[in-house]
C-alpha positions in Angstrom: 0.0 -0.1 0.1 1.2 3.5 -0.9 1.3 6.0 1.9 0.0 9.7 1.3 3.7 10.5 2.2 5.1 8.3 -0.7 2.6 9.7 -3.3 3.7 13.2 -2.1 7.2 12.3 -2.8 6.5 10.7 -6.2 4.4 14.0 -7.2 7.2 16.3 -6.1 10.0 14.3 -7.8 7.8 14.4 -11.1 9.6 15.7 -14.1 7.9 19.0 -15.5 5.5 18.2 -18.6 7.8 18.6 -21.7 4.7 20.2 -23.7 4.5 23.1 -21.2 6.2 26.2 -22.4 6.6 29.3 -20.3 7.4 32.6 -22.0 8.0 36.0 -20.5 8.8 39.2 -22.0 9.3 42.4 -19.9 8.1 45.9 -21.2 10.0 48.9 -20.5 8.9 51.3 -17.9 7.0 54.5 -19.2 8.7 57.7 -18.2 7.1 59.9 -20.8 4.1 62.0 -19.4 2.6 61.8 -22.9 2.3 58.1 -22.7 0.4 55.6 -20.7 -0.5 51.9 -20.4 -3.6 51.0 -22.3 -6.9 51.2 -20.0 -8.7 48.6 -22.3 -8.6 45.8 -19.6 -9.0 48.0 -16.7 -12.6 49.5 -17.4 -15.6 47.6 -16.9 -17.0 45.3 -19.6 -19.9 47.6 -20.5 -17.2 50.5 -20.7 -15.8 48.7 -23.7 -17.0 48.8 -27.4 -19.8 46.6 -28.5 -19.3 43.3 -30.3 -18.6 42.3 -33.0 -15.4 44.4 -32.6 -13.5 45.7 -35.6 -10.3 44.0 -36.6 -8.2 47.1 -36.1 -8.9 47.3 -32.3 -5.8 46.9 -30.2 -6.6 44.9 -27.1 -3.4 44.0 -25.9 -2.4 44.3 -22.2 0.9 45.4 -23.1 -0.4 48.3 -25.4 0.8 51.8 -24.8 -1.4 54.9 -25.3 0.4 57.9 -26.9 -0.9 61.4 -27.0 -0.3 62.8 -30.6 -1.9 66.3 -29.8 -5.1 68.1 -30.0 -7.3 67.8 -33.0 -10.2 69.8 -32.3 -11.5 72.0 -29.4 -15.2 72.2 -28.5 -17.6 73.8 -26.0 -17.8 70.8 -23.7 -14.4 69.2 -24.4 -11.6 68.7 -26.6 -10.6 65.9 -28.9 -7.2 64.6 -29.3 -5.5 62.0 -31.3 -4.2 59.1 -29.5 -2.2 56.1 -30.8 -2.5 52.7 -29.1 0.0 50.3 -30.1 2.0 47.3 -28.6 5.9 47.8 -28.7 6.3 43.8 -29.1 3.6 43.8 -31.9 4.5 46.8 -34.3 2.0 45.8 -36.7 -0.8 46.0 -34.1 -1.4 49.8 -33.5 -4.2 52.3 -34.2 -4.8 56.1 -34.1 -8.0 56.8 -32.3 -9.8 60.1 -31.4 -9.9 60.8 -27.6 -12.8 63.2 -26.6 -12.1 64.6 -23.0 -14.7 66.5 -21.2 -14.2 69.4 -19.2 -16.0 70.2 -15.8 -18.6 72.9 -15.7 -16.0 75.5 -14.4 -13.8 75.1 -17.6 -16.7 74.4 -20.2 -18.0 77.3 -22.5 -21.4 75.7 -22.7 -23.5 76.2 -19.6 -26.8 74.4 -20.4 -25.2 70.7 -20.0 -27.8 70.0 -17.1 -30.4 69.8 -19.8 -28.6 66.8 -21.6 -28.4 64.8 -18.3 -31.4 65.8 -16.2 -33.6 63.1 -15.3 -30.9 60.4 -15.2 -31.0 58.5 -11.9 -28.0 59.3 -9.4 -27.6 56.2 -7.2 -24.7 57.6 -5.1 -26.1 60.1 -2.7 -22.7 61.7 -2.2 -22.4 62.5 -5.8 -26.1 63.7 -5.9 -25.3 66.2 -3.1 -22.2 67.2 -4.5 -23.7 67.7 -7.7 -26.5 69.9 -6.3 -24.0 71.9 -4.4 -21.6 72.4 -7.7 -18.6 71.7 -5.7 -15.5 70.5 -7.2 -16.6 67.0 -7.0 -19.8 67.9 -8.2 -18.4 69.4 -11.2 -16.4 66.4 -12.0 -19.4 64.1 -11.5 -21.3 66.3 -14.2 -18.5 65.7 -16.6 -18.8 62.1 -16.0 -22.5 62.1 -16.5 -22.1 64.4 -19.7 -19.6 61.7 -21.0 -21.7 58.5 -20.1 -24.7 60.3 -21.8 -22.7 60.5 -25.2 -21.2 57.2 -24.8 -24.5 55.5 -24.5 -25.7 57.4 -27.4 -22.9 56.4 -29.6 -23.2 52.7 -28.7 -27.0 52.9 -29.5 -26.4 54.6 -32.8 -23.7 52.1 -33.6 -26.1 49.4 -32.8 -28.8 50.4 -35.1 -26.5 51.1 -38.1 -26.2 54.7 -38.0 -22.7 55.8 -39.4 -21.1 57.1 -36.3 -17.4 56.6 -35.3 -17.1 53.2 -33.4 -17.0 53.6 -29.7 -13.9 52.0 -28.5 -14.2 52.6 -24.6 -15.0 55.1 -22.0 -12.9 55.9 -18.9 -14.1 58.4 -16.7 -14.6 61.6 -18.6 -12.7 60.3 -21.7 -14.1 58.5 -24.5 -12.0 56.9 -27.3 -13.7 56.3 -30.5 -12.7 55.4 -34.1 -11.1 58.4 -36.0 -12.8 58.9 -39.3 -10.9 60.9 -41.8 -12.5 62.8 -44.7 -10.9 60.3 -47.2 -12.1 57.1 -45.5 -8.9 55.4 -45.3 -9.0 52.6 -42.6 -7.5 53.7 -39.1 -4.5 51.2 -39.4 -3.5 53.0 -42.6 -3.3 56.6 -40.9 0.1 58.4 -40.6 1.7 58.2 -37.1 3.7 60.6 -34.6 3.5 63.9 -36.3 0.1 65.7 -35.7 1.5 69.0 -36.8 3.1 67.7 -40.0 1.6 67.9 -43.4 0.7 64.2 -43.3 -2.3 65.0 -41.0 -5.6 66.3 -41.7 -7.0 69.0 -39.4 -10.3 67.9 -40.6 -12.5 65.1 -38.8 -16.3 64.4 -38.9 -18.1 65.6 -35.9 -21.6 65.0 -34.5 -23.5 65.8 -31.6 -26.4 64.3 -29.6 -29.6 66.0 -28.5 
């Protein structure tokens, strides 16, 4: 009879399965304030773009987001160009539009409450801050505005309206497909020089009621 101790020794001395291959590749640290690790996997599932997802979407955990500069300013926020790419898979990269909302103190459009009124506020602290228009309340209002547009983008995309594909929302930032006037797919767009002649200053824009 084999004792539990003998079974433990046999298991401990067993050779590793030769079919098991472990591979580890380290990524360099980011020391550039204009770069960050991709937030794709850090946001909630409902904050990611709807399925089926386009082939150009970069979802690698090792991808890096690089700010390429501002594309357009608006009343409630600004649109930046952002490249998401994995340094270990250079063929996997895409330039997207990053719309970042301002709080009410820095927004030139002051009727934003009409766009988000009637929406339930579950967090009572947020509701009180919103009513008092404190710094936290202004941040909450900006988040509400962003979430309202995110939901509109997702709904319109689902019914076939030609809007930019909604990639993700993270707080007051919405990442979406960048649609150029010449219609080239995102993976073919130029990189790295938002002020050079290869960039077009024109982009399609849309608003929600």
